C-alpha positions as CSV (number, residue, x, y, z in Angstrom):
1,M,-9.9,10.6,-34.5
2,F,-11.9,12.5,-32.7
3,P,-14.1,15.4,-34.5
4,C,-12.6,18.4,-34.3
5,R,-15.5,19.8,-32.2
6,A,-14.9,17.1,-29.3
7,L,-11.3,18.1,-29.3
8,L,-12.2,21.8,-28.6
9,V,-14.5,21.0,-25.8
10,L,-11.5,18.6,-23.7
11,L,-8.9,21.0,-24.9
12,A,-11.2,23.7,-22.9
13,L,-12.0,21.3,-20.1
14,Y,-8.3,20.2,-19.8
15,L,-6.0,23.1,-20.0
16,L,-4.2,24.4,-17.0
17,A,-2.3,27.2,-16.2
18,V,1.5,26.5,-15.7
19,A,3.2,27.5,-12.4
20,A,5.6,26.4,-10.0
21,S,4.8,25.8,-6.6
22,P,6.8,27.0,-3.6
23,V,10.4,25.2,-3.4
24,H,11.4,23.5,-0.3
25,R,14.6,24.3,1.0
26,T,17.2,22.5,3.3
27,P,20.6,23.8,4.7
28,G,22.2,21.5,1.0
29,G,19.7,22.6,-1.2
30,I,16.6,21.9,-2.6
31,S,14.8,19.1,-1.1
32,K,11.9,19.0,-3.0
33,V,9.6,21.5,-5.8
34,T,6.3,20.6,-6.7
35,L,5.3,22.0,-10.2
36,N,1.8,22.0,-12.0
37,F,1.5,20.5,-15.5
38,I,-0.9,21.1,-18.2
39,A,-3.0,18.1,-19.6
40,R,-4.2,18.1,-23.1
41,L,-6.2,15.8,-25.6
42,N,-4.4,13.7,-27.9
43,A,-6.6,13.5,-31.2
44,T,-4.2,11.9,-33.5
45,G,-4.8,8.3,-34.8
46,I,-7.8,7.8,-31.9
47,S,-10.2,5.5,-33.0
48,N,-11.8,5.3,-29.7
49,I,-10.4,5.8,-25.9
50,A,-10.4,2.4,-25.0
51,D,-8.3,0.9,-28.3
52,A,-5.9,4.0,-27.6
53,D,-5.3,2.3,-23.8
54,R,-4.9,-0.8,-25.2
55,V,-2.6,0.1,-28.3
56,R,-0.6,1.9,-26.0
57,I,-0.1,-1.4,-23.1
58,K,0.6,-3.6,-26.0
59,S,3.4,-1.9,-27.3
60,M,4.9,-1.8,-23.7
61,R,4.6,-5.2,-23.2
62,E,5.8,-5.9,-26.6
63,K,9.1,-3.9,-26.3
64,T,10.4,-6.2,-23.2
65,V,10.1,-9.3,-25.8
66,S,14.0,-8.7,-26.6
67,P,16.9,-6.8,-25.4
68,R,16.6,-4.9,-28.5
69,K,13.0,-3.9,-27.9
70,R,13.0,-3.5,-24.5
71,D,14.8,0.2,-24.5
72,A,11.9,1.4,-26.8
73,S,9.9,3.9,-25.4
74,V,5.7,3.7,-25.4
75,S,3.2,5.0,-27.9
76,V,2.2,8.5,-27.5
77,T,0.8,8.6,-30.8
78,N,-2.2,7.0,-28.8
79,S,-2.5,8.1,-25.7
80,V,-5.7,9.9,-24.8
81,V,-5.1,12.3,-22.4
82,L,-1.4,13.8,-22.7
83,Y,0.2,15.6,-19.8
84,V,2.8,18.5,-20.7
85,A,5.1,20.5,-18.6
86,Q,7.3,23.6,-20.1
87,V,10.9,22.8,-19.7
88,G,13.5,25.5,-20.5
89,I,16.7,23.8,-22.3
90,G,20.3,25.4,-22.7
91,S,21.4,28.8,-21.3
92,P,19.6,31.4,-21.5
93,P,16.6,28.5,-21.8
94,T,14.4,27.9,-25.0
95,E,11.5,26.5,-23.8
96,Y,10.0,23.3,-25.0
97,T,6.4,21.7,-24.5
98,L,7.3,17.9,-23.6
99,L,5.1,14.9,-22.6
100,V,5.3,13.9,-19.2
101,D,5.7,9.9,-19.2
102,T,6.2,7.8,-16.4
103,G,5.9,4.8,-19.2
104,S,9.4,6.2,-20.9
105,S,12.6,7.2,-19.7
106,N,14.1,9.1,-22.3
107,T,14.3,12.9,-22.9
108,W,13.9,14.1,-26.2
109,I,12.6,16.9,-28.0
110,G,13.0,18.8,-32.1
111,A,9.2,16.8,-32.7
112,N,7.9,20.4,-33.2
113,Q,10.1,23.2,-32.4
114,P,13.5,23.1,-33.6
115,Y,16.7,22.6,-30.6
116,T,18.5,25.7,-30.4
117,P,22.1,25.0,-29.1
118,T,23.4,27.1,-26.5
119,S,26.6,27.9,-24.6
120,T,26.2,25.0,-22.4
121,S,25.0,22.8,-25.4
122,H,27.6,19.5,-25.9
123,Y,26.9,17.8,-28.7
124,T,28.4,13.8,-28.1
125,G,28.6,12.4,-31.1
126,N,25.9,9.5,-29.9
127,T,23.4,9.1,-32.1
128,V,19.7,8.5,-30.3
129,S,16.9,5.8,-31.8
130,V,13.6,4.9,-29.8
131,S,10.6,3.4,-31.1
132,Y,7.4,3.4,-29.7
133,G,4.3,1.7,-30.9
134,S,3.2,3.4,-34.2
135,G,5.9,5.8,-33.9
136,N,9.8,6.5,-33.4
137,F,12.8,9.0,-33.3
138,S,16.0,9.1,-34.0
139,G,18.6,11.9,-34.3
140,G,21.5,12.4,-31.9
141,E,22.6,13.0,-28.1
142,Y,23.5,16.6,-26.6
143,I,24.4,17.1,-22.9
144,D,22.7,20.5,-21.9
145,T,21.2,22.4,-19.0
146,V,17.4,21.3,-18.3
147,S,15.1,23.6,-16.0
148,L,11.9,22.3,-14.9
149,G,10.9,25.3,-12.8
150,N,11.3,27.6,-9.9
151,G,15.1,26.6,-8.8
152,L,14.9,23.1,-10.2
153,T,17.9,23.0,-12.7
154,I,19.5,20.2,-14.0
155,N,23.4,20.1,-15.2
156,Q,24.8,18.0,-17.4
157,Q,21.5,15.7,-19.0
158,S,21.4,13.7,-21.7
159,I,18.8,14.8,-24.3
160,G,18.2,13.2,-27.9
161,V,17.7,15.9,-30.4
162,A,15.4,14.5,-32.9
163,T,16.4,15.0,-36.4
164,R,13.3,12.6,-37.9
165,S,10.0,11.9,-35.6
166,Q,6.7,10.3,-36.5
167,G,4.0,10.2,-34.1
168,L,3.9,14.1,-32.2
169,S,4.3,16.2,-35.3
170,G,1.2,18.6,-35.7
171,T,0.2,17.9,-31.8
172,G,2.6,21.3,-30.5
173,I,4.1,18.9,-28.5
174,D,8.3,19.2,-29.1
175,G,9.4,15.7,-27.3
176,I,8.9,13.5,-23.9
177,L,10.2,14.0,-20.3
178,G,11.1,10.6,-19.4
179,L,10.2,9.8,-15.7
180,G,10.2,5.8,-16.3
181,P,13.1,4.0,-14.8
182,A,16.5,4.0,-16.1
183,D,16.5,0.5,-17.5
184,L,14.3,1.7,-20.5
185,T,16.9,3.7,-22.0
186,Q,19.1,0.7,-22.2
187,G,20.1,0.5,-26.1
188,T,18.6,3.8,-27.3
189,V,22.0,5.9,-27.0
190,S,25.1,4.8,-29.0
191,N,28.1,3.8,-26.8
192,T,26.1,4.0,-23.7
193,N,24.3,1.4,-21.7
194,T,21.9,3.2,-20.2
195,V,21.0,6.7,-19.5
196,P,20.4,8.4,-16.1
197,T,16.7,10.1,-16.1
198,V,16.0,13.7,-15.1
199,V,15.3,12.4,-11.9
200,D,18.3,10.3,-11.5
201,N,20.3,13.4,-12.2
202,L,18.5,15.8,-9.7
203,Y,19.2,13.3,-7.4
204,S,22.7,12.2,-8.2
205,Q,23.6,15.9,-8.5
206,G,22.4,17.1,-5.0
207,T,19.4,19.3,-6.0
208,I,16.8,16.7,-4.5
209,S,17.1,15.0,-1.4
210,S,15.8,11.8,-2.6
211,A,14.9,10.7,-6.2
212,V,11.5,10.3,-5.8
213,L,8.4,11.5,-7.9
214,G,5.0,12.4,-6.6
215,V,2.2,12.9,-9.1
216,Y,-1.3,14.6,-7.9
217,F,-4.2,14.6,-10.5
218,I,-7.4,16.1,-9.9
219,P,-10.6,14.8,-10.8
220,A,-11.8,17.0,-14.5
221,A,-14.9,17.2,-13.1
222,N,-13.7,18.8,-10.0
223,S,-11.0,21.1,-11.2
224,N,-8.6,21.0,-14.0
225,S,-5.6,20.5,-11.9
226,G,-2.7,18.4,-11.3
227,E,1.3,18.6,-9.9
228,L,4.7,16.6,-10.1
229,T,6.8,17.0,-7.0
230,F,10.6,16.3,-7.6
231,G,11.8,14.8,-4.7
232,G,9.1,13.6,-2.1
233,Y,5.4,14.0,-2.3
234,D,3.1,16.9,-1.3
235,P,1.6,16.0,2.3
236,S,-1.0,19.2,1.7
237,V,-3.1,17.1,-0.9
238,V,-2.4,13.4,1.1
239,T,-5.4,13.0,3.9
240,G,-3.9,9.8,5.0
241,T,-0.9,7.4,5.2
242,V,1.4,6.9,2.0
243,N,2.0,2.8,2.1
244,Y,5.0,1.5,-0.3
245,V,4.5,-1.8,-2.2
246,P,8.4,-2.8,-4.0
247,I,8.5,-2.7,-7.7
248,T,7.2,-6.9,-8.9
249,N,9.7,-9.2,-9.9
250,T,7.2,-10.6,-13.2
251,Y,8.3,-9.9,-16.3
252,S,7.7,-8.1,-17.9
253,S,6.1,-5.1,-15.5
254,A,9.3,-5.3,-13.5
255,F,10.8,-2.8,-16.4
256,F,8.2,-0.1,-15.7
257,W,6.6,1.3,-12.2
258,G,5.1,-2.1,-11.9
259,I,3.5,-3.9,-9.3
260,D,1.4,-6.6,-7.7
261,Q,-2.2,-6.7,-6.6
262,S,-5.5,-8.5,-6.8
263,I,-9.1,-7.1,-7.4
264,T,-12.2,-7.8,-6.3
265,Y,-15.9,-6.1,-7.4
266,G,-18.5,-6.4,-4.6
267,G,-16.1,-8.4,-2.3
268,K,-15.7,-10.9,-5.1
269,T,-12.3,-11.8,-6.4
270,I,-12.0,-10.7,-10.5
271,L,-8.6,-11.0,-10.9
272,P,-6.1,-12.8,-8.7
273,S,-3.0,-11.5,-7.1
274,T,-1.1,-10.5,-10.5
275,A,1.5,-8.3,-11.5
276,G,0.6,-5.2,-13.7
277,I,1.5,-1.4,-14.0
278,V,1.1,1.5,-12.7
279,D,1.0,4.4,-16.0
280,T,0.1,7.9,-16.0
281,G,-0.1,7.7,-19.8
282,T,-2.9,5.3,-19.8
283,T,-6.2,6.7,-19.3
284,L,-8.5,4.1,-18.5
285,I,-8.3,1.1,-15.5
286,L,-7.4,-2.0,-18.0
287,I,-7.5,-5.4,-16.8
288,A,-7.0,-8.8,-18.1
289,T,-9.3,-10.0,-20.7
290,D,-11.1,-12.7,-18.7
291,A,-11.2,-10.7,-15.4
292,F,-12.7,-7.9,-17.6
293,Q,-15.3,-10.5,-18.9
294,T,-16.2,-11.3,-15.0
295,Y,-17.1,-7.6,-14.4
296,Q,-18.9,-7.2,-17.5
297,S,-20.7,-10.0,-16.8
298,A,-21.5,-8.6,-13.2
299,T,-22.3,-5.0,-14.0
300,G,-24.4,-5.8,-16.9
301,G,-22.5,-3.3,-19.3
302,V,-22.9,-3.3,-22.6
303,M,-19.8,-2.5,-24.9
304,D,-20.7,0.7,-26.6
305,N,-18.4,0.9,-29.9
306,A,-18.3,4.6,-30.8
307,T,-16.4,5.1,-27.2
308,G,-15.0,1.7,-26.7
309,L,-16.4,1.5,-23.2
310,L,-18.6,-0.4,-21.5
311,R,-22.0,1.3,-21.3
312,I,-24.8,1.0,-18.8
313,T,-28.1,2.0,-17.6
314,Q,-29.2,4.1,-14.9
315,S,-30.7,1.2,-13.0
316,Q,-27.6,-0.7,-13.4
317,Y,-25.4,2.3,-12.2
318,N,-27.5,2.2,-8.7
319,N,-26.8,-1.4,-8.3
320,L,-22.9,-0.5,-8.7
321,Q,-20.8,-2.2,-6.2
322,T,-17.2,-1.4,-4.8
323,L,-14.6,-2.0,-7.0
324,S,-11.1,-2.5,-4.5
325,F,-7.5,-3.1,-5.5
326,H,-5.6,-5.0,-2.8
327,I,-2.2,-3.8,-3.0
328,G,0.6,-4.7,-0.2
329,T,-1.2,-4.8,2.9
330,Q,-3.8,-2.2,1.8
331,T,-7.0,-1.7,0.0
332,Y,-8.0,1.1,-2.4
333,D,-11.7,1.4,-3.0
334,L,-13.4,2.7,-5.9
335,I,-16.8,3.7,-5.1
336,P,-19.3,3.3,-8.0
337,N,-19.8,6.8,-8.9
338,V,-15.7,6.7,-9.6
339,Q,-16.4,3.9,-12.1
340,I,-18.0,6.1,-14.3
341,W,-16.6,8.0,-17.0
342,P,-17.3,11.9,-16.2
343,R,-20.8,12.9,-17.9
344,S,-19.7,15.9,-18.4
345,L,-17.1,14.8,-21.0
346,N,-19.4,11.7,-22.7
347,T,-19.5,13.7,-26.0
348,A,-16.1,14.7,-26.2
349,I,-14.9,11.2,-26.4
350,G,-17.7,10.0,-28.7
351,G,-20.3,9.0,-26.6
352,S,-24.3,10.3,-26.0
353,S,-24.5,12.8,-23.2
354,G,-27.0,10.9,-21.7
355,S,-25.3,7.4,-21.4
356,I,-23.4,6.2,-18.3
357,Y,-19.7,4.8,-19.2
358,L,-17.7,2.7,-17.2
359,V,-13.7,2.9,-17.3
360,V,-12.8,-0.3,-16.3
361,G,-11.6,-1.6,-20.0
362,D,-10.0,-4.7,-21.5
363,I,-6.2,-4.6,-21.8
364,G,-6.2,-7.5,-24.9
365,A,-4.8,-10.2,-23.3
366,P,-5.7,-12.6,-20.9
367,S,-4.4,-12.9,-17.3
368,G,-1.1,-14.5,-17.1
369,S,0.6,-12.1,-19.7
370,G,3.2,-10.6,-17.7
371,M,0.9,-7.3,-17.7
372,D,-2.4,-8.3,-16.2
373,F,-3.5,-4.6,-15.6
374,A,-3.0,-1.0,-16.0
375,N,-3.7,1.3,-12.9
376,G,-4.2,4.3,-15.2
377,Y,-5.6,7.9,-14.8
378,A,-8.8,7.1,-13.7
379,F,-7.1,5.1,-10.9
380,L,-4.5,8.0,-10.2
381,E,-7.0,10.8,-10.2
382,R,-8.5,9.3,-6.6
383,Y,-5.3,8.4,-4.7
384,Y,-1.7,10.3,-4.9
385,S,1.0,8.0,-6.6
386,I,4.6,8.0,-5.4
387,Y,7.2,6.8,-7.4
388,D,10.6,5.7,-5.6
389,T,13.7,5.2,-7.7
390,T,15.8,4.6,-4.9
391,G,13.7,2.6,-2.9
392,A,12.4,0.6,-5.9
393,R,8.9,0.5,-4.8
394,V,5.6,2.7,-5.7
395,G,3.4,4.2,-3.0
396,F,-0.4,5.3,-2.6
397,A,-2.4,7.7,-0.2
398,A,-6.0,9.0,-0.1
399,T,-6.8,12.2,-1.2
400,R,-9.6,14.5,-0.5
401,Y,-11.1,13.3,-4.1
402,T,-10.8,9.8,-3.1
403,D,-14.5,9.4,-3.0
404,S,-15.8,12.4,-4.6
405,E,-18.9,11.7,-6.1
406,S,-18.5,14.2,-9.3
407,N,-19.0,11.8,-12.5
């Protein structure tokens, strides 16, 4: 667990203002809407930043071992940076603080603030049960109205209402806004196969013109801000062409927002083409153990036990090479400065203020596991990401921060 002082530092650095951006309307209704979100540090149960990410990925990989586990959500207890949004449920709406997670798909509440049924609430009689890493929740299913922002309302959305939960108590977070593929909900609700996600319902109800979610992070060292766009992406923050790749067919990455990619460092391959995931809930860039060892050898990094990150000297930093992600026909480069943790946040993760830490970590399994990498926040704060349910694809584009040397 992080010390209280470090927690307060990160909370001050990451707390954002919540607001709704202008809604884009078409004759048929709303085509898309962009919402800002809040980022908070989760300090519950974390020993170090790399361990936290590994536990999350381990739970995601293990839940696809059998159909019974395939529907489980991922660990929120061990996510380092939590992205939350204020979501209204009911009529009139009660506001809940929900974790924004592309790695799980059930939307549920009740971890802290209790659910208050209103005129639009309908109890289905079904039970809901979801396990995630080191926690879980169970309760009943309600159908209710969900308000995500200015004019963005979902009717008849399935909501899990927890009567028992572990993992979010004491965090001030009431539950999860699930933004992963709907297949992850399989078996979580009794008498039900899969549950439509909030994006699925927005699209099927004609509220948005496409079942697409755009995610934009701004690096913490530049500005503490970020946004979600439902129904498309925000072209005002994209500086290049959006390129898409299909969801991978490789088990178990295929159950998530999984893609195929290869990675080179300084032009030399460290991870041949393989499958992994794109995940907003992972803080670092995690790669297979053998690839990580090659990267460590090439950079000269020494493992820092306090943070779980590789630590390098100034001289080694000066010699860092470009880390490149080859996705589809495109190459997405991370320049040396992008490969290091923001130095202004070193002490907040238990590190030394004068040290330099790398954001590439060991995923905890050798290549060939079916989930050989996780492109987390450290990658996604440099490239806009788009999650297209209808097209079964993931897109990326450069932003003004892609090559920002702010770390």
